[in-house]
Backbone as XML, in Angstrom:
<?xml version="1.0"?>
<chain id="A" units="angstrom">
  <residue number="1" name="MET">
    <atom name="N" x="109.728" y="110.711" z="102.871"/>
    <atom name="CA" x="110.978" y="110.362" z="102.670"/>
    <atom name="C" x="111.099" y="110.706" z="101.135"/>
  </residue>
  <residue number="2" name="ILE">
    <atom name="N" x="112.338" y="110.968" z="100.868"/>
    <atom name="CA" x="112.733" y="111.312" z="99.523"/>
    <atom name="C" x="113.936" y="110.079" z="99.327"/>
  </residue>
  <residue number="3" name="VAL">
    <atom name="N" x="113.580" y="109.490" z="97.977"/>
    <atom name="CA" x="114.593" y="108.539" z="97.741"/>
    <atom name="C" x="114.972" y="108.635" z="96.325"/>
  </residue>
  <residue number="4" name="LEU">
    <atom name="N" x="116.162" y="108.109" z="96.143"/>
    <atom name="CA" x="116.774" y="107.570" z="95.037"/>
    <atom name="C" x="116.662" y="106.389" z="94.220"/>
  </residue>
  <residue number="5" name="LYS">
    <atom name="N" x="115.899" y="106.579" z="92.906"/>
    <atom name="CA" x="115.509" y="105.565" z="92.260"/>
    <atom name="C" x="115.923" y="105.367" z="90.669"/>
  </residue>
  <residue number="6" name="ASN">
    <atom name="N" x="116.064" y="104.260" z="90.381"/>
    <atom name="CA" x="116.549" y="104.155" z="88.952"/>
    <atom name="C" x="114.760" y="103.401" z="88.547"/>
  </residue>
  <residue number="7" name="PHE">
    <atom name="N" x="114.306" y="104.219" z="87.680"/>
    <atom name="CA" x="112.722" y="103.607" z="87.443"/>
    <atom name="C" x="112.877" y="102.515" z="86.410"/>
  </residue>
  <residue number="8" name="MET">
    <atom name="N" x="114.098" y="102.547" z="85.528"/>
    <atom name="CA" x="114.083" y="101.220" z="84.790"/>
    <atom name="C" x="113.910" y="100.100" z="85.028"/>
  </residue>
  <residue number="9" name="GLU">
    <atom name="N" x="114.358" y="99.960" z="86.802"/>
    <atom name="CA" x="114.414" y="98.520" z="87.051"/>
    <atom name="C" x="112.941" y="98.148" z="87.364"/>
  </residue>
  <residue number="10" name="GLU">
    <atom name="N" x="111.988" y="99.046" z="87.512"/>
    <atom name="CA" x="110.661" y="99.121" z="87.964"/>
    <atom name="C" x="110.145" y="98.319" z="86.410"/>
  </residue>
  <residue number="11" name="LEU">
    <atom name="N" x="110.356" y="99.407" z="85.562"/>
    <atom name="CA" x="109.914" y="98.927" z="84.362"/>
    <atom name="C" x="110.242" y="97.718" z="83.644"/>
  </residue>
  <residue number="12" name="VAL">
    <atom name="N" x="111.637" y="97.450" z="83.849"/>
    <atom name="CA" x="112.022" y="95.817" z="83.430"/>
    <atom name="C" x="111.359" y="95.084" z="84.228"/>
  </residue>
  <residue number="13" name="PHE">
    <atom name="N" x="111.078" y="95.190" z="85.256"/>
    <atom name="CA" x="110.850" y="94.080" z="86.199"/>
    <atom name="C" x="109.068" y="93.486" z="85.945"/>
  </residue>
  <residue number="14" name="ASP">
    <atom name="N" x="108.618" y="95.002" z="85.791"/>
    <atom name="CA" x="107.172" y="94.840" z="85.429"/>
    <atom name="C" x="107.176" y="94.209" z="83.725"/>
  </residue>
  <residue number="15" name="ALA">
    <atom name="N" x="108.010" y="94.376" z="82.828"/>
    <atom name="CA" x="108.063" y="93.776" z="81.824"/>
    <atom name="C" x="108.516" y="92.158" z="81.349"/>
  </residue>
  <residue number="16" name="VAL">
    <atom name="N" x="109.300" y="91.871" z="82.436"/>
    <atom name="CA" x="109.760" y="90.339" z="82.982"/>
    <atom name="C" x="108.217" y="89.624" z="83.285"/>
  </residue>
  <residue number="17" name="LYS">
    <atom name="N" x="107.613" y="90.385" z="84.309"/>
    <atom name="CA" x="106.406" y="89.553" z="84.789"/>
    <atom name="C" x="105.593" y="89.613" z="83.382"/>
  </residue>
  <residue number="18" name="ASP">
    <atom name="N" x="105.243" y="90.229" z="82.925"/>
    <atom name="CA" x="104.241" y="90.306" z="81.606"/>
    <atom name="C" x="104.933" y="89.455" z="80.667"/>
  </residue>
  <residue number="19" name="LEU">
    <atom name="N" x="105.633" y="89.576" z="79.740"/>
    <atom name="CA" x="106.252" y="88.827" z="78.885"/>
    <atom name="C" x="106.815" y="87.414" z="79.403"/>
  </residue>
  <residue number="20" name="SER">
    <atom name="N" x="107.138" y="86.824" z="80.616"/>
    <atom name="CA" x="107.052" y="85.533" z="81.138"/>
    <atom name="C" x="105.817" y="84.889" z="80.836"/>
  </residue>
  <residue number="21" name="LYS">
    <atom name="N" x="104.703" y="85.587" z="80.924"/>
    <atom name="CA" x="103.181" y="84.919" z="81.005"/>
    <atom name="C" x="103.088" y="84.517" z="79.272"/>
  </residue>
  <residue number="22" name="GLU">
    <atom name="N" x="103.712" y="85.427" z="78.484"/>
    <atom name="CA" x="103.600" y="85.182" z="76.827"/>
    <atom name="C" x="104.439" y="84.639" z="76.182"/>
  </residue>
  <residue number="23" name="LEU">
    <atom name="N" x="105.696" y="84.744" z="76.618"/>
    <atom name="CA" x="107.005" y="83.581" z="75.823"/>
    <atom name="C" x="107.125" y="82.611" z="76.966"/>
  </residue>
  <residue number="24" name="SER">
    <atom name="N" x="107.384" y="81.642" z="76.110"/>
    <atom name="CA" x="108.078" y="80.227" z="77.049"/>
    <atom name="C" x="109.611" y="80.457" z="77.384"/>
  </residue>
  <residue number="25" name="VAL">
    <atom name="N" x="109.492" y="80.830" z="78.776"/>
    <atom name="CA" x="110.510" y="80.688" z="79.567"/>
    <atom name="C" x="110.362" y="80.369" z="81.408"/>
  </residue>
  <residue number="26" name="CYS">
    <atom name="N" x="111.546" y="79.716" z="81.862"/>
    <atom name="CA" x="111.221" y="79.253" z="83.184"/>
    <atom name="C" x="111.089" y="80.498" z="83.741"/>
  </residue>
  <residue number="27" name="THR">
    <atom name="N" x="110.202" y="80.426" z="84.686"/>
    <atom name="CA" x="110.049" y="81.502" z="85.880"/>
    <atom name="C" x="110.798" y="81.163" z="87.140"/>
  </residue>
  <residue number="28" name="CYS">
    <atom name="N" x="111.548" y="80.819" z="87.370"/>
    <atom name="CA" x="111.809" y="80.258" z="88.628"/>
    <atom name="C" x="112.748" y="81.793" z="89.107"/>
  </residue>
  <residue number="29" name="GLU">
    <atom name="N" x="112.691" y="81.703" z="90.298"/>
    <atom name="CA" x="113.783" y="83.440" z="90.724"/>
    <atom name="C" x="114.970" y="83.596" z="89.627"/>
  </residue>
  <residue number="30" name="LYS">
    <atom name="N" x="115.790" y="82.249" z="89.924"/>
    <atom name="CA" x="116.990" y="82.652" z="89.319"/>
    <atom name="C" x="116.813" y="83.264" z="87.795"/>
  </residue>
  <residue number="31" name="CYS">
    <atom name="N" x="116.267" y="82.484" z="86.880"/>
    <atom name="CA" x="115.902" y="82.632" z="85.334"/>
    <atom name="C" x="115.315" y="84.343" z="85.590"/>
  </residue>
  <residue number="32" name="MET">
    <atom name="N" x="114.198" y="84.583" z="86.091"/>
    <atom name="CA" x="113.668" y="85.855" z="86.229"/>
    <atom name="C" x="114.631" y="86.755" z="86.548"/>
  </residue>
  <residue number="33" name="LEU">
    <atom name="N" x="115.322" y="86.463" z="87.377"/>
    <atom name="CA" x="116.412" y="87.908" z="87.916"/>
    <atom name="C" x="117.584" y="88.010" z="86.745"/>
  </residue>
  <residue number="34" name="ASP">
    <atom name="N" x="118.235" y="86.624" z="86.373"/>
    <atom name="CA" x="118.937" y="86.922" z="85.024"/>
    <atom name="C" x="118.302" y="87.727" z="83.740"/>
  </residue>
  <residue number="35" name="VAL">
    <atom name="N" x="117.385" y="87.338" z="83.794"/>
    <atom name="CA" x="116.664" y="87.912" z="82.477"/>
    <atom name="C" x="116.524" y="89.389" z="82.944"/>
  </residue>
  <residue number="36" name="ALA">
    <atom name="N" x="116.084" y="89.748" z="83.657"/>
    <atom name="CA" x="116.280" y="91.247" z="84.390"/>
    <atom name="C" x="117.340" y="92.011" z="84.400"/>
  </residue>
  <residue number="37" name="ALA">
    <atom name="N" x="118.600" y="91.418" z="84.898"/>
    <atom name="CA" x="119.941" y="92.055" z="84.838"/>
    <atom name="C" x="120.316" y="91.931" z="83.330"/>
  </residue>
  <residue number="38" name="ILE">
    <atom name="N" x="120.176" y="90.844" z="82.462"/>
    <atom name="CA" x="120.581" y="91.292" z="81.126"/>
    <atom name="C" x="119.525" y="92.253" z="80.290"/>
  </residue>
  <residue number="39" name="ALA">
    <atom name="N" x="118.807" y="92.443" z="80.701"/>
    <atom name="CA" x="117.964" y="93.400" z="80.266"/>
    <atom name="C" x="118.358" y="94.910" z="80.451"/>
  </residue>
  <residue number="40" name="LEU">
    <atom name="N" x="118.626" y="94.688" z="82.063"/>
    <atom name="CA" x="118.956" y="96.392" z="82.660"/>
    <atom name="C" x="120.104" y="96.669" z="81.980"/>
  </residue>
  <residue number="41" name="ASN">
    <atom name="N" x="121.215" y="95.841" z="81.892"/>
    <atom name="CA" x="122.373" y="95.849" z="81.250"/>
    <atom name="C" x="122.075" y="96.412" z="79.806"/>
  </residue>
  <residue number="42" name="ASP">
    <atom name="N" x="121.336" y="96.258" z="78.938"/>
    <atom name="CA" x="121.403" y="96.543" z="77.803"/>
    <atom name="C" x="120.515" y="98.085" z="77.767"/>
  </residue>
  <residue number="43" name="LEU">
    <atom name="N" x="119.970" y="98.467" z="79.206"/>
    <atom name="CA" x="119.092" y="99.906" z="78.770"/>
    <atom name="C" x="120.058" y="100.935" z="79.710"/>
  </residue>
  <residue number="44" name="PRO">
    <atom name="N" x="119.726" y="102.094" z="79.350"/>
    <atom name="CA" x="120.161" y="102.818" z="80.119"/>
    <atom name="C" x="119.281" y="103.479" z="81.560"/>
  </residue>
  <residue number="45" name="PRO">
    <atom name="N" x="120.242" y="103.502" z="82.499"/>
    <atom name="CA" x="119.337" y="104.176" z="83.532"/>
    <atom name="C" x="118.751" y="105.041" z="83.755"/>
  </residue>
  <residue number="46" name="LYS">
    <atom name="N" x="117.356" y="105.373" z="84.639"/>
    <atom name="CA" x="116.505" y="106.466" z="84.404"/>
    <atom name="C" x="116.787" y="106.941" z="86.122"/>
  </residue>
  <residue number="47" name="TYR">
    <atom name="N" x="117.737" y="107.382" z="86.401"/>
    <atom name="CA" x="117.573" y="107.591" z="87.843"/>
    <atom name="C" x="116.806" y="108.869" z="88.200"/>
  </residue>
  <residue number="48" name="VAL">
    <atom name="N" x="116.138" y="109.157" z="89.291"/>
    <atom name="CA" x="115.129" y="109.912" z="89.857"/>
    <atom name="C" x="115.123" y="110.372" z="91.306"/>
  </residue>
  <residue number="49" name="VAL">
    <atom name="N" x="115.077" y="111.784" z="91.734"/>
    <atom name="CA" x="114.942" y="111.602" z="93.167"/>
    <atom name="C" x="113.448" y="112.237" z="93.442"/>
  </residue>
  <residue number="50" name="THR">
    <atom name="N" x="112.705" y="111.692" z="94.221"/>
    <atom name="CA" x="111.331" y="111.688" z="94.297"/>
    <atom name="C" x="110.921" y="111.505" z="95.693"/>
  </residue>
  <residue number="51" name="GLU">
    <atom name="N" x="109.849" y="111.749" z="95.989"/>
    <atom name="CA" x="109.331" y="111.419" z="97.279"/>
    <atom name="C" x="109.006" y="110.307" z="97.014"/>
  </residue>
  <residue number="52" name="LYS">
    <atom name="N" x="108.624" y="108.973" z="98.142"/>
    <atom name="CA" x="108.053" y="107.911" z="97.760"/>
    <atom name="C" x="106.675" y="107.641" z="97.352"/>
  </residue>
  <residue number="53" name="GLY">
    <atom name="N" x="105.743" y="108.641" z="97.846"/>
    <atom name="CA" x="104.386" y="108.611" z="97.215"/>
    <atom name="C" x="104.046" y="108.953" z="95.903"/>
  </residue>
  <residue number="54" name="LYS">
    <atom name="N" x="105.227" y="109.751" z="95.351"/>
    <atom name="CA" x="105.158" y="110.004" z="94.059"/>
    <atom name="C" x="105.610" y="108.966" z="92.803"/>
  </residue>
  <residue number="55" name="LEU">
    <atom name="N" x="106.476" y="107.964" z="93.365"/>
    <atom name="CA" x="107.226" y="107.066" z="92.761"/>
    <atom name="C" x="106.267" y="107.003" z="91.458"/>
  </residue>
  <residue number="56" name="TYR">
    <atom name="N" x="105.434" y="105.814" z="91.847"/>
    <atom name="CA" x="104.885" y="105.145" z="91.093"/>
    <atom name="C" x="103.735" y="106.118" z="89.616"/>
  </residue>
  <residue number="57" name="SER">
    <atom name="N" x="103.552" y="107.341" z="90.138"/>
    <atom name="CA" x="103.067" y="107.731" z="89.039"/>
    <atom name="C" x="104.074" y="108.582" z="87.820"/>
  </residue>
  <residue number="58" name="LYS">
    <atom name="N" x="105.225" y="108.535" z="88.369"/>
    <atom name="CA" x="106.598" y="108.662" z="87.260"/>
    <atom name="C" x="106.506" y="107.562" z="86.210"/>
  </residue>
  <residue number="59" name="ILE">
    <atom name="N" x="106.725" y="105.940" z="87.226"/>
    <atom name="CA" x="106.580" y="105.106" z="86.090"/>
    <atom name="C" x="105.982" y="105.177" z="84.922"/>
  </residue>
  <residue number="60" name="GLU">
    <atom name="N" x="104.177" y="105.271" z="85.024"/>
    <atom name="CA" x="104.010" y="105.265" z="83.732"/>
    <atom name="C" x="104.283" y="106.395" z="82.740"/>
  </residue>
  <residue number="61" name="THR">
    <atom name="N" x="104.545" y="107.175" z="83.165"/>
    <atom name="CA" x="105.399" y="108.158" z="82.105"/>
    <atom name="C" x="106.683" y="108.021" z="81.514"/>
  </residue>
  <residue number="62" name="LEU">
    <atom name="N" x="107.362" y="107.150" z="82.170"/>
    <atom name="CA" x="108.633" y="106.689" z="81.560"/>
    <atom name="C" x="108.174" y="105.531" z="80.906"/>
  </residue>
  <residue number="63" name="LYS">
    <atom name="N" x="107.310" y="104.446" z="81.056"/>
    <atom name="CA" x="106.877" y="103.501" z="80.952"/>
    <atom name="C" x="106.880" y="103.628" z="79.329"/>
  </residue>
  <residue number="64" name="GLN">
    <atom name="N" x="106.129" y="104.679" z="78.901"/>
    <atom name="CA" x="105.080" y="104.947" z="77.538"/>
    <atom name="C" x="106.527" y="105.662" z="76.800"/>
  </residue>
  <residue number="65" name="GLN">
    <atom name="N" x="107.404" y="106.112" z="77.212"/>
    <atom name="CA" x="108.860" y="106.776" z="76.738"/>
    <atom name="C" x="109.378" y="105.676" z="75.871"/>
  </residue>
  <residue number="66" name="PHE">
    <atom name="N" x="109.592" y="104.368" z="76.999"/>
    <atom name="CA" x="110.929" y="103.768" z="76.934"/>
    <atom name="C" x="110.293" y="102.107" z="76.407"/>
  </residue>
  <residue number="67" name="GLU">
    <atom name="N" x="108.712" y="101.997" z="76.461"/>
    <atom name="CA" x="108.022" y="100.757" z="76.269"/>
    <atom name="C" x="108.755" y="99.838" z="75.135"/>
  </residue>
  <residue number="68" name="VAL">
    <atom name="N" x="109.052" y="100.515" z="73.807"/>
    <atom name="CA" x="109.565" y="99.270" z="72.767"/>
    <atom name="C" x="110.952" y="99.332" z="73.276"/>
  </residue>
  <residue number="69" name="ASP">
    <atom name="N" x="112.009" y="99.976" z="73.913"/>
    <atom name="CA" x="113.181" y="99.437" z="74.221"/>
    <atom name="C" x="113.145" y="98.635" z="75.107"/>
  </residue>
  <residue number="70" name="ILE">
    <atom name="N" x="112.343" y="98.606" z="76.273"/>
    <atom name="CA" x="112.178" y="97.578" z="76.901"/>
    <atom name="C" x="111.732" y="95.982" z="76.977"/>
  </residue>
  <residue number="71" name="ILE">
    <atom name="N" x="110.929" y="96.475" z="75.826"/>
    <atom name="CA" x="110.039" y="95.036" z="75.237"/>
    <atom name="C" x="111.289" y="94.402" z="74.539"/>
  </residue>
  <residue number="72" name="THR">
    <atom name="N" x="111.951" y="95.126" z="73.713"/>
    <atom name="CA" x="113.034" y="94.255" z="72.783"/>
    <atom name="C" x="114.102" y="93.743" z="73.838"/>
  </residue>
  <residue number="73" name="ALA">
    <atom name="N" x="114.462" y="94.678" z="74.965"/>
    <atom name="CA" x="115.749" y="93.952" z="75.754"/>
    <atom name="C" x="115.197" y="92.916" z="76.415"/>
  </residue>
  <residue number="74" name="VAL">
    <atom name="N" x="114.289" y="93.166" z="77.055"/>
    <atom name="CA" x="113.575" y="91.945" z="77.888"/>
    <atom name="C" x="113.365" y="90.540" z="76.832"/>
  </residue>
  <residue number="75" name="THR">
    <atom name="N" x="112.744" y="90.730" z="75.626"/>
    <atom name="CA" x="112.670" y="89.785" z="74.761"/>
    <atom name="C" x="114.012" y="88.785" z="74.475"/>
  </residue>
  <residue number="76" name="LYS">
    <atom name="N" x="115.069" y="89.931" z="74.143"/>
    <atom name="CA" x="116.323" y="89.157" z="74.063"/>
    <atom name="C" x="116.737" y="88.433" z="75.087"/>
  </residue>
  <residue number="77" name="ALA">
    <atom name="N" x="116.516" y="89.142" z="76.098"/>
    <atom name="CA" x="117.115" y="88.485" z="77.408"/>
    <atom name="C" x="116.545" y="87.159" z="77.706"/>
  </residue>
  <residue number="78" name="ILE">
    <atom name="N" x="114.827" y="87.007" z="77.612"/>
    <atom name="CA" x="114.210" y="85.688" z="77.563"/>
    <atom name="C" x="115.143" y="84.861" z="76.727"/>
  </residue>
  <residue number="79" name="GLU">
    <atom name="N" x="115.325" y="85.245" z="75.676"/>
    <atom name="CA" x="115.956" y="84.290" z="74.414"/>
    <atom name="C" x="117.280" y="83.389" z="74.945"/>
  </residue>
  <residue number="80" name="LYS">
    <atom name="N" x="118.181" y="84.635" z="75.571"/>
    <atom name="CA" x="119.374" y="84.373" z="75.925"/>
    <atom name="C" x="119.337" y="83.348" z="77.243"/>
  </residue>
  <residue number="81" name="VAL">
    <atom name="N" x="118.703" y="83.463" z="78.188"/>
    <atom name="CA" x="118.585" y="82.621" z="79.229"/>
    <atom name="C" x="117.953" y="81.498" z="78.963"/>
  </residue>
  <residue number="82" name="ASN">
    <atom name="N" x="116.939" y="81.504" z="78.104"/>
    <atom name="CA" x="116.145" y="79.900" z="77.281"/>
    <atom name="C" x="117.171" y="79.134" z="76.923"/>
  </residue>
  <residue number="83" name="LYS">
    <atom name="N" x="118.226" y="79.679" z="76.282"/>
    <atom name="CA" x="119.061" y="79.047" z="75.385"/>
    <atom name="C" x="120.252" y="78.451" z="76.399"/>
  </residue>
  <residue number="84" name="ASN">
    <atom name="N" x="120.421" y="79.316" z="77.912"/>
    <atom name="CA" x="121.335" y="78.870" z="78.668"/>
    <atom name="C" x="121.237" y="79.020" z="79.893"/>
  </residue>
  <residue number="85" name="PRO">
    <atom name="N" x="119.794" y="78.280" z="80.549"/>
    <atom name="CA" x="119.440" y="78.662" z="81.876"/>
    <atom name="C" x="120.822" y="78.410" z="82.956"/>
  </residue>
  <residue number="86" name="GLN">
    <atom name="N" x="120.731" y="79.273" z="84.090"/>
    <atom name="CA" x="122.027" y="79.025" z="85.086"/>
    <atom name="C" x="121.567" y="78.247" z="86.226"/>
  </residue>
  <residue number="87" name="HIS">
    <atom name="N" x="120.715" y="77.085" z="86.201"/>
    <atom name="CA" x="120.399" y="76.594" z="87.169"/>
    <atom name="C" x="120.322" y="74.872" z="86.646"/>
  </residue>
  <residue number="88" name="GLU">
    <atom name="N" x="120.524" y="74.042" z="87.472"/>
    <atom name="CA" x="120.859" y="72.494" z="87.324"/>
    <atom name="C" x="119.103" y="72.319" z="87.134"/>
  </residue>
  <residue number="89" name="GLY">
    <atom name="N" x="119.323" y="71.285" z="86.127"/>
    <atom name="CA" x="118.176" y="70.151" z="85.607"/>
    <atom name="C" x="117.078" y="70.978" z="84.605"/>
  </residue>
  <residue number="90" name="VAL">
    <atom name="N" x="117.210" y="72.194" z="84.275"/>
    <atom name="CA" x="116.722" y="72.828" z="83.417"/>
    <atom name="C" x="117.459" y="72.950" z="82.063"/>
  </residue>
  <residue number="91" name="LYS">
    <atom name="N" x="116.983" y="72.469" z="80.982"/>
    <atom name="CA" x="117.889" y="72.602" z="79.929"/>
    <atom name="C" x="117.062" y="73.677" z="78.672"/>
  </residue>
  <residue number="92" name="GLY">
    <atom name="N" x="116.078" y="74.304" z="79.179"/>
    <atom name="CA" x="115.699" y="75.237" z="78.535"/>
    <atom name="C" x="113.979" y="74.959" z="78.517"/>
  </residue>
  <residue number="93" name="VAL">
    <atom name="N" x="112.938" y="75.932" z="77.972"/>
    <atom name="CA" x="111.437" y="75.702" z="77.934"/>
    <atom name="C" x="111.201" y="75.387" z="76.787"/>
  </residue>
</chain>
């Protein structure tokens, strides 16, 4: 099956998982998705057409190319979400 995929989404979600372990951030689904959305809005999309099985081999190549930009965008997004979480009962972490 051939698919259209924005690789940047995969890379950002991986970075959100990794950095949320290192930085103080609420790890509820809402906060994690907010972090990803904010970071993705600051990064250029990287769309490719690929066969589904070849998808993950390309992710590593792109990850190396954009790693610093992704880490920077996700870190800024975590800081923003920490300052203003969008769910009730949480005042920050």
